[in-house]
C-alpha positions in Angstrom: 0.2 -0.2 0.2 1.4 3.0 -0.6 0.6 6.0 2.1 1.6 8.9 2.6 2.9 11.4 6.1 2.7 14.8 6.2 6.5 14.8 8.2 8.2 17.8 9.5 11.4 16.2 7.5 12.8 14.5 4.3 13.0 10.9 6.5 11.5 8.7 7.5 13.1 8.9 10.7 11.5 12.4 11.1 8.4 13.4 12.3 4.5 13.2 11.9 3.5 17.0 11.3 0.5 18.2 13.5 -0.2 20.1 10.9 -1.6 18.2 7.1 -1.5 21.5 4.4 1.2 23.2 5.7 3.2 20.7 6.8 6.9 21.2 5.3 6.8 17.3 3.5 5.3 14.7 2.7 6.5 11.8 2.9 5.1 8.4 0.9 5.9 5.2 1.6 5.3 1.4 0.3 3.9 -0.4 3.6 5.7 -3.7 2.2 9.2 -2.9 1.3 9.6 0.3 3.5 11.0 2.0 0.4 10.2 6.0 0.5 10.8 9.2 -1.5 9.7 12.5 -0.1 8.6 15.7 -1.7 8.3 19.6 -0.8 5.3 20.8 0.1 5.3 23.8 -2.0 2.4 24.9 -0.5 2.8 25.3 3.0 3.4 29.1 2.5 0.3 29.7 0.4 -2.0 32.6 1.1 -4.7 30.3 1.4 -5.7 26.8 0.0 -3.1 24.9 1.2 -4.9 21.7 2.9 -7.0 21.1 -0.2 -3.3 21.8 -2.7 -1.8 19.4 -0.3 -4.9 16.5 -0.4 -4.9 16.8 -4.2 -0.6 16.5 -4.2 -1.4 12.8 -2.2 -4.3 12.3 -4.4 -2.6 12.6 -7.7 0.7 11.0 -6.5 -1.2 7.4 -5.8 -1.8 7.3 -1.8 -4.4 5.5 -0.6 -3.8 6.7 2.9 -2.6 9.3 4.9 -1.1 9.5 7.9 -1.0 13.3 9.9 -1.5 14.4 12.8 -4.5 17.1 12.0 -6.8 17.7 9.1 -9.1 20.6 8.2 -12.7 20.0 6.6 -12.2 21.0 2.8 -8.4 19.2 3.0 -10.5 16.4 4.8 -13.5 16.2 1.6 -10.9 16.6 -1.2 -9.1 13.9 0.4 -12.5 11.4 1.1 -13.6 12.2 -2.4 -10.1 11.0 -3.8 -11.1 7.6 -1.8 -7.6 8.0 0.6 -8.1 7.7 3.9 -6.9 9.2 6.7 -5.0 8.7 9.9 -4.3 10.2 13.1 -0.9 9.6 14.9 2.1 12.0 16.2 5.3 10.7 16.9 8.5 9.1 14.2 7.4 8.5 11.2 8.4 4.9 10.8 6.3 4.1 14.0 3.4 5.6 12.9 3.5 3.1 9.4 4.5 0.2 11.3 1.2 1.0 13.8 -1.0 1.6 10.6 0.2 -2.2 9.5 -0.6 -3.4 12.5 -3.7 -1.8 13.1 -3.6 0.4 16.0 -4.0 4.0 14.1 -7.2 5.8 14.6 -8.7 6.0 11.3 -10.8 9.4 10.7 -14.0 10.0 9.9 -14.3 13.8 9.9 -11.8 16.8 10.2 -9.9 17.3 13.6 -9.7 20.8 13.1 -11.4 23.6 11.7 -10.7 26.2 8.3 -8.0 27.9 8.5 -6.5 26.3 11.4 -2.4 25.9 10.4 -2.0 29.4 8.9 -0.5 31.2 11.0 -1.1 34.6 9.0 -4.9 34.2 10.3 -5.2 34.7 13.6 -8.1 33.2 15.9 -9.3 31.3 12.2 -10.4 33.1 9.4 -11.9 37.2 9.8 -15.6 37.7 9.3 
């Protein structure tokens, strides 16, 4: 299975990033061989829509699942529409993947944070 992980760094020894759309990297792992590749998130500093853009990257690269800390409503809808299962985890990437393989991760059926949660430029979320 091909799994994407929001990551603080480019290696499987790095930690799962808690912010999905604003993660510095995405690590894609084949869970059978544990061969991985990393991709810098070009949308991490986007003014808006980072979660949806990140979700499209995950789906377009053929990931069947995502491991992340948190995911907002628009990103979750995009991932769900693409058939990507979403799991919540923290700690080291390689440990999170092993937990997923052993059915020990929480599978999400909805967002975990409100929209614009990880956007540091918007204090308190969306301005009204």
